[in-house]
N, C-alpha and C positions, 0 to 999 in steps of 0.2 A: 504569288506569281508576279513576275516582273511585267510591268505595263509595256505594251508595244506602242511606240510613238506613231501617231498618224502623220507620216510624211511620205511624199511622193519619191520613190527611189530613182536613182540613176542606174544605168546598166553598163557592165563591163563590155559585153559583146552586143552592141546595138543592132548589128546586121541580123542577128538571130531573131529579133523581134518581127522581121518580115514573115516569120513562120506563123504569126498570129492571123495572117490572111486565111489560112486553112480552117481554123476553128470558126473564124468569122463567116466564111462561106457555108460551113456546116450549120451554124446557127440560123443563117438566112434561110437555108433549105428547110429547117425545122419549122420556123414561124411562117414561112410562105407556103408550106405544104398544104394548108387548108384549101388554097385555090389552085396551086400548081399540081398537087397530087391528090385528087379527089378519092383515089382508091384507098387512102389511109383511113377513110371513114367506113370501110367495108368490114363487117363482122359476120361471123357465122352463127346464126341463131340455133340454139340447141334447147331442147325441152321447152319449146314455146317461150324462150327468153326473149326479151325485147331489148334492142340495142339502145344504150344511153346516147344522149346527144346534148347539144346546147353549147354556149360559149364557155360555161364554167368548166365542163369536161375538156374542151379543146385547150383552154389555157393550162389546166392542170397537167394534161398529158404532154403538152408542148414543153412545159417547164421540166418535166421528168426527162424528156428526150434531149433537153439542152445540157444535161449534166455532163455527158461524155465530151462534147466540144469544149465546155468550160474547163474540164480537167486537162484537156489537151492545151488550152490556152495557159493554164497554170504551169504546165510542164515547160512550155516554150519560155515563159518568163523566168523560171528557175535556171534553164540552160543559158539564158542571157546574162546571168550573174548579177542579180540586184545588189546595189550598194546604197549606203546612206552615210551621212556624216555622223561619226561617233561623238560622244560627249567630250567636251574640251578637257584635256588632261593637264594638270599642273605638274611641272617638272621641278623636283627638289634639287637645288644646287648643293653639291657636296661641300662640306667644310672639312678641311684637312687639319686634324687635331693631333699634335705630338705631345704625349705625356712625358714629362721629365720628373722622375721620382728619385728622391734622395735615399741612398742606401748606406749612408755613413753609420758608424756604430751607435750614434745617439738615437737613431730611428728604432732601436730595440728597446727603448725605455717603455715602461708600462703606460698604456693608454686605454682606459676602459677594461674590457675583458682580455685584450691582447696587447700588442705593441703599437707604436705609432705607424710602423710599416704595415702591419696587418690591417689597421683601420683605414689607412689610405688606399690600399689595394681593393678592399671591399667597396669603398665609396666609388672608386674608379669603375669597378664592375657594374655597379648600379647605373652609373652614368652611361656606360656603353650600351646597356639595354634600353635606355631611354632615347639615346641619339642614334637610333638605327638609320642607316642610309649614309652616314658620314664615313670618312676614312680616318683610321686611327693608327698611330705609331707609338712605340714605347721605348724610352731611353732611361736607363738607370745611371746615376752619377754619384760620385763622391769626390775624391781627389782626381779621378778620371771618369770617363763615361763610356758606356757601350750601348749601341743601338740594338735593343733586344728584338724588336718587331718592326719591320718596315711598314710604311703606310699601307693599309689594307681595309677593305670594307667588311672583312671577316675578322671579328675581334676575338675569335676563339683562342688564338695563340697568346693574346694578352691575358686572358682569363687563366691560362695554364702557367703563367710566369711566377706567381707569388712564392710557391715552395722552392723554386730554383734559384731565386735571387735574394734570399733572406740576408739581411745585413750581417748576421752573426756567422754566416758561412763564407763570406767574401774575403779575398786577400787584402793585404795592407794597401794595395794600390787604390782601393776605394775609401780609405780613411780620409777624413777631411771633407770639406764642403766648398766646392768651387762652382758656384752658380753661374758666374759669367762664362766659364769654360763650357758648361752644359748648355747654356743658351746659344752659344756660338755653334756648338755641334748640332743642336736641334735645328737651328736656322739653315745650316748647310744640308741637313737631311731633308728638310721641307723643300729647299730649292732643287734637290736632286729628284725627289720622288713624288712631290705633291701633284694631285690631280687638279683639273680646272675647278676653281672655287676659292673660297676664303682659306686663310692659313692662320693657325692658332697654336700657341704653346701653353700648356697647363703645367705649371711648375708646382711640385709638392715637396716641401722641405720643412725642417724643424730648426734651422740654425741660420747664422749669419755667414756671409761669404766675404773673405778678405780680398778677392779679386774684383769686387765691384766698386769700392770707393775710388773716386777720381777717374774711373773709366766708364761710368754710366752713359755719358754722351756718345761714346764710340759704339757701345752696344745698342743704344737707341737708334743711331743712324743706320747701323747694319740691319736691324730688325724692321724698321720702317721702310727701308729700301726694298726689303723682301716682302712687304705687305703683310707682316706677321703681327698679330695681336697677342700680347702676353697676359695671362692670368696667373696669379701666384696664390698658393694656399700654404700658410705657415701653421703647422700642427704643433700642439703641445703647449699653447698658451703664450708663446713668445710673440712680441710685436714685430711685424715685418720691418726690416731695416729701411732707412730712408731711400736708399738707392733702388730697392725693389719697388717701393711705391712709385718712384719717379719713372722707372722703366715701364711699369705696367700702364700708368696713366698716359705717358707720352706715346705709347703704341696703341692706345684705345682700349686697354683692358683695365683690370682692377686687382688689388691685392687684398687678401682676406686673412683673418686669424681664426683658427678652429681650436677652441679651448678644450673641447671634449669630442668623443667619437660621434655623438648625436649631431654636432654642428657640421660635420663633413658633408652629409647628404644635402643639407640646407645650402651650403656654400656651392655645391655643384649645381643645384637647382637655380641658384642666383646666376651662375655663369651661363647656364642654358638660357635663362631669360634675357641676359645681356647680349648673348651671341646666338640669336635664333637662326634656324635654317632659312635660307632664302627660297621662296617659291616663285618660279617663273612660269607664266601661262604659255601654253604652246598651241599651235594651230590644230584643230580637230582633224583626225585622220578618218578616212572612209573605212567602213567595216561592212561585212556581209549583212544582207538584210533579207534573209529567207523566212523569217518568222511569219509575216502575214500570208505569204504564199503557202507555207506549210499548213497554216491554220485553214486557209481556204480550201486546199486540197483535201484535208481531213474531213471537213464539213461536206464537201461535194461527194467524197467516197461514201460517207454514211448515207447521204441522201440518195445516191445512186443504188446502194444496196437495198434500201427500203423500197425504192421505186421498182426494183426487180420482182417484188412480191405482188405486182398487179398494175402499177401505174405506167403502162406502156401500150402502144398500139399493137394489135394482133391481127394484121390484115390477111388472114387465111380463111 
């Protein structure tokens, strides 16, 4: 059972609390009745019964008669709308992650139990499950690129993509590997659709790109101006080309080599560790605070029910 914090509540409708005057007057009448209403001590003797008396009985019966005014006081407090400060909530800042996946013909080469493309998409799916709360987009590229999934916090469309964009099913327009062109397209997509938060491109490829040499400074300038960090994963055992290393490091990211399918999840875990989600503390909001009043009302109702079995004055 969740512990109920012992804090004094605030009330939404403070004027309703003036209604506590009525149960207060009723309680005063109960406890002053010994002197103001002597008739309360009158009982009808039957069968030679002797009336009980003394302070102990007076206190016990007065407590029993106090239950109804106390229940009324609880009802007034509930109507006043009790509130308290809720626990402080940490807000998770969204990271906008655009995947750029190579679908050139070389991605169909064997890689473990499947192809390089299959292993890459499976690793991305596991990464999506781990980074819940971020926004994800998916771009496929070769000689050209297509933005398959716009940035969204619902990654189900990305998980449905692998059968539809297999490299062996694509036209000649996707032959080749133009990484610079894909990075530019992803940068423009992030500028158009990114939510508030960090921006990141995760590039997955297996080859070198001839549009990078001599142009890396221009790509770095555009990416850093857009506040975009680039991480690159080269699958298949090839060493990332120097320009990819330079672009990644200059934008605050890193380039990795995945020699086998088992290395891909480890690389994504490394990326997750390097680019962790930012947590921003927020001001605690007020929440309803009916728990103690509900508990008090239940206890009083139970006590009142038991008192009806004999703990009451019978002045007749």
